[in-house]
C-alpha positions in Angstrom: 0.0 0.0 0.0 1.2 3.5 -0.8 0.6 6.9 0.8 1.2 10.5 -0.2 3.4 12.5 2.1 4.3 16.2 1.8 7.6 17.5 3.1 7.6 21.3 3.5 10.9 23.2 4.1 11.1 26.4 6.1 14.0 28.7 5.2 16.2 29.8 8.2 16.1 33.3 9.8 17.5 35.9 7.4 16.7 33.9 4.3 12.9 33.9 4.5 12.6 35.7 1.2 14.6 33.2 -0.7 12.7 31.1 -3.2 12.7 27.4 -2.1 11.7 26.1 -5.5 14.0 23.3 -6.6 15.4 22.4 -3.2 16.2 18.7 -3.1 14.4 16.6 -0.5 15.1 12.9 0.1 12.9 10.4 2.0 14.9 7.5 3.3 12.9 4.3 4.3 14.4 2.8 7.4 12.1 -0.1 6.8 13.1 -1.1 3.3 16.3 0.9 2.7 14.8 2.6 -0.4 15.4 6.3 -1.1 12.8 8.6 -2.7 13.8 12.0 -4.2 11.7 15.0 -5.0 12.1 18.8 -5.4 10.3 21.6 -3.7 7.7 23.7 -5.5 7.5 27.5 -5.1 5.7 27.1 -1.8 8.6 24.9 -0.4 6.7 21.6 -0.6 8.1 18.3 -2.0 5.5 15.6 -2.8 6.1 11.9 -2.3 4.1 8.7 -3.0 5.7 6.0 -1.0 5.0 2.6 0.6 4.0 2.3 4.2 6.9 2.3 6.6 9.3 4.3 8.8 11.1 7.2 7.2 13.7 10.0 7.6 13.5 13.1 5.5 16.6 15.2 4.5 16.6 18.5 2.7 19.7 20.2 1.4 20.6 23.1 -1.0 23.7 25.0 -2.0 23.6 28.6 -3.1 26.8 29.9 -4.8 27.7 33.5 -4.3 30.6 35.4 -5.7 33.1 34.3 -3.0 31.1 32.1 -0.8 28.8 29.1 -0.8 25.7 29.1 1.5 24.6 25.6 2.6 21.1 24.9 3.8 20.3 21.6 5.5 17.4 20.1 7.4 16.5 16.7 8.8 13.4 15.0 10.3 13.5 11.6 11.8 11.0 9.0 12.9 8.3 9.8 10.3 5.7 7.0 10.5 3.6 6.5 7.4 1.1 3.8 8.0 -2.6 3.0 7.5 -3.4 5.3 10.4 -1.5 8.2 8.9 -3.4 10.9 7.0 -2.9 10.7 3.2 -1.3 14.0 2.0 -0.2 15.0 5.5 2.5 17.7 5.6 5.7 17.3 7.6 7.8 20.4 8.1 11.6 20.6 8.1 13.2 23.8 9.5 16.4 24.4 7.5 19.7 25.6 9.0 22.3 27.7 7.3 26.1 27.4 7.2 28.9 28.8 5.0 31.3 26.6 3.2 34.6 26.5 5.1 38.2 26.4 3.9 39.2 23.5 6.2 37.3 20.2 6.1 37.7 16.7 7.6 38.5 14.8 4.5 39.1 11.3 5.8 38.7 9.3 9.0 40.4 5.9 9.3 39.0 4.3 12.4 37.7 0.8 11.7 41.0 -1.0 11.9 42.6 -3.8 9.9 44.0 -7.3 10.7 47.4 -8.5 11.7 49.1 -11.2 9.7 47.9 -13.8 12.2 44.3 -12.8 11.6 43.8 -10.9 14.8 42.2 -7.5 14.8 44.6 -4.5 14.9 43.1 -1.2 16.0 46.0 1.1 16.9 46.5 2.8 13.5 43.7 5.3 13.4 44.2 8.7 11.8 42.3 11.7 10.5 43.0 14.0 7.5 42.2 17.7 7.4 42.2 19.2 4.0 42.3 22.8 2.5 39.3 22.7 0.2 39.6 26.3 -0.9 41.8 28.2 -3.4 43.5 30.2 -0.7 46.1 29.4 2.0 44.6 28.2 5.3 46.4 28.2 8.6 46.2 25.3 11.1 47.4 27.5 14.0 45.1 27.3 17.0 42.7 24.8 15.3 41.2 22.3 17.8 40.0 18.7 17.4 37.8 16.7 19.6 35.5 13.6 19.7 31.9 14.2 20.6 30.2 12.3 23.4 29.0 9.5 23.3 31.8 7.7 21.6 29.3 5.3 19.9 26.1 6.0 18.2 24.4 2.9 19.7 22.4 5.0 22.2 21.0 8.6 21.9 22.9 11.5 23.3 21.7 12.7 26.7 22.5 16.3 25.8 19.1 17.0 24.3 16.4 19.7 24.6 12.8 18.8 25.6 11.9 18.7 21.9 14.6 16.0 21.3 17.0 18.3 19.4 20.6 18.5 20.5 22.0 21.2 22.8 23.7 24.2 21.2 26.8 23.3 23.2 28.5 20.1 22.1 30.0 17.8 24.7 33.6 16.5 24.0 34.7 13.2 25.3 37.8 12.7 27.4 40.3 14.9 25.5 40.7 18.0 23.3 43.7 18.9 21.2 45.0 22.0 19.5 47.5 22.7 16.8 50.5 24.8 17.9 51.4 28.2 16.3 50.5 31.8 16.8 48.7 32.6 13.6 50.7 31.8 10.4 53.2 29.2 11.5 51.4 26.2 10.0 50.1 27.1 6.5 48.2 24.6 4.5 48.2 25.3 0.8 45.1 24.9 -1.4 44.5 21.2 -2.2 46.9 20.0 0.6 46.1 17.8 3.6 47.6 17.2 7.0 47.5 13.8 8.7 47.1 13.4 12.5 47.7 9.9 13.8 46.8 8.2 17.1 50.1 6.3 17.1 52.5 8.0 14.7 54.7 5.0 13.9 55.2 2.5 11.0 52.3 0.1 11.8 53.3 -2.1 8.8 56.2 -3.4 11.0 53.4 -4.9 13.2 50.6 -5.6 10.7 51.5 -5.7 7.0 48.0 -4.7 6.0 48.2 -1.5 8.0 49.8 1.8 7.2 53.1 3.7 7.8 52.1 6.6 10.0 55.7 7.5 10.9 55.4 10.0 8.1 52.2 11.6 9.6 52.4 15.4 10.1 51.0 15.5 13.7 50.2 13.1 16.5 47.6 12.8 19.3 50.2 12.2 21.9 51.1 13.3 25.4 53.8 11.8 27.7 51.1 11.0 30.3 49.2 8.9 27.8 51.1 5.7 28.2 48.7 3.9 25.9 50.0 5.8 22.9 53.3 5.2 21.1 56.0 7.9 21.1 55.7 9.6 17.7 58.4 8.9 15.1 61.0 11.6 14.6 59.7 14.5 12.6 56.0 14.0 13.7 54.9 17.0 15.9 52.5 16.3 18.8 49.4 18.4 19.1 48.9 20.3 22.3 46.5 18.6 24.7 44.3 21.5 26.0 41.9 19.3 28.0 41.9 15.9 29.5 39.3 14.5 31.9 40.5 11.1 32.8 41.4 7.8 31.3 43.5 7.0 28.2 40.7 6.6 25.7 41.6 6.8 22.0 40.8 10.3 20.5 39.4 8.5 17.5 36.8 6.0 18.6 37.0 2.6 16.9 33.2 2.2 16.9 32.2 5.3 14.9 33.6 8.6 16.1 31.7 11.9 15.7 34.6 14.3 15.3 34.7 18.1 15.0 37.3 20.7 14.3 36.7 24.1 15.9 38.3 27.3 17.1 37.6 29.3 20.3 36.6 32.7 18.8 38.8 35.7 19.4 35.7 37.5 20.7 35.8 35.2 23.7 39.1 37.0 24.7 40.4 33.8 26.1 42.8 31.1 24.9 41.5 27.6 24.2 43.7 26.3 27.0 42.2 28.8 29.5 38.7 28.0 28.2 39.2 24.3 28.8 40.6 24.9 32.3 37.6 26.9 33.4 35.2 24.7 35.3 32.2 26.7 34.1 32.8 25.2 30.7 32.6 21.6 31.9 29.3 19.8 32.1 28.1 16.6 33.9 25.8 14.3 32.0 22.3 15.7 32.5 20.8 12.3 32.9 23.6 11.1 35.2 24.5 14.1 37.3 26.1 12.1 40.0 28.7 10.5 37.6 32.3 11.7 37.8 32.7 12.1 34.1 32.6 15.7 32.9 32.5 17.0 29.3 34.1 20.0 27.7 31.3 22.0 26.1 31.9 23.6 22.7 29.3 25.9 21.1 28.1 24.7 17.7 28.9 28.1 16.2 32.6 27.5 16.9 32.7 24.4 14.8 34.4 24.6 11.4 33.6 21.1 10.3 32.2 17.8 11.7 31.7 14.3 10.6 29.2 11.9 12.2 30.6 8.3 11.8 28.0 5.9 13.3 28.0 2.3 14.2 25.5 1.3 11.5 22.5 2.6 9.7 20.2 1.1 12.3 22.2 2.6 15.2 22.6 6.1 13.9 21.7 8.3 16.9 22.9 11.8 16.1 25.5 13.6 18.3 26.4 16.5 16.0 23.8 19.2 15.2 22.3 19.2 11.8 23.7 22.5 10.8 27.2 20.9 11.1 26.3 17.5 9.7 22.8 16.7 8.7 23.6 13.1 7.9 26.0 10.3 8.9 28.4 7.8 7.4 29.6 4.4 8.5 31.8 1.4 7.6 29.6 -1.7 7.3 32.4 -4.2 8.1 35.3 -3.4 10.4 38.9 -4.6 10.3 39.3 -4.4 6.5 41.5 -1.3 6.5 38.8 1.0 5.1 38.2 4.7 5.8 35.3 7.0 5.3 36.5 9.7 2.8 34.9 12.6 1.0 33.7 12.1 -2.6 35.4 14.2 -5.3 33.2 17.1 -6.3 35.3 18.5 -9.1 38.9 19.1 -10.2 39.9 22.7 -11.0 43.3 23.3 -12.5 44.6 20.1 -11.0 43.3 20.9 -7.5 40.7 18.4 -6.1 37.6 20.0 -4.5 35.8 17.6 -2.3 32.0 17.5 -1.7 31.0 19.5 1.3 27.2 19.9 1.7 27.4 19.4 5.5 25.7 16.1 5.1 27.9 13.1 5.5 25.3 10.8 4.0 25.9 12.5 0.7 29.5 13.7 1.0 31.3 10.5 2.2 32.0 7.0 0.8 33.8 4.0 2.2 37.2 3.4 0.5 40.5 1.6 1.3 42.3 4.1 3.5 44.2 6.5 1.3 47.6 6.1 2.9 47.8 2.4 2.2 50.5 1.7 -0.4 
């Protein structure tokens, strides 16, 4: 049996006069796995005729200006289209707005490989940050963190009464920052920098792994005895916050990762911000637990990628204006990464897809450092 469903998009504040006609809307069936696509009419309504089932709706649009690209994203989960649902009922998505950034998370290698004896090997994780623009970007003072919870199996407890995520994002265990005072660490257009958990040659341990002794930076601190000392030439990031434990910065079970900067308007360094107890938060559902989280406002985030455990365990931890979707690796221990798809190549420089929706922007590939 089929049913008609109308998905209406509302433009965000400041863009109310913008014509929504042509905005793409996709309806994902979490029951069958099918995807339905439609475009909005002039009133902002996309019409679907679909089978009964459970659905998620995603709307996205890119508007190119002279020097910028405006990105509009929206998402609605848990849409139930059944015999009891009203035929032709309208479901509304409120779009959020973001501007395309210079720096993006290009790749996350987290799902491990196997050692030669067949055992799983999970100490070779890394993340790639890429300059997706045509101007020099600077890594100085850029921060990296993993969002709590470290797995998407259960929903985040940091939610508002309406179920949406807080405006402040909780970081888990640790936060790191690139050194430099402004222009010490340039990243040229079309270049990437690699940050490794253990910056050593892992192929000496597992031939299916990668050589991270040539990484650019490392998540390493002398107090973190679980991490290997970086190979010569690999520069450690500065740990600006550590709660407790020696958990991996890159979760092996689907990390939600963000890169961000504390704004200069805050008149405080990232280190000082992290050391201020007012910026730490207990779990609102478990206020008596000892674990605290460093809270980062969503407006400070430059880019984020929501890697989840699986499509059926895809509870969101990153707000939709940063990442309206998610990506995942179906089978672990095969040496695969999630990596952005190529959008276009201009004068030899690769430009990667960046719609702030990992469901559209990323694909699973063999990790790009494997030789």
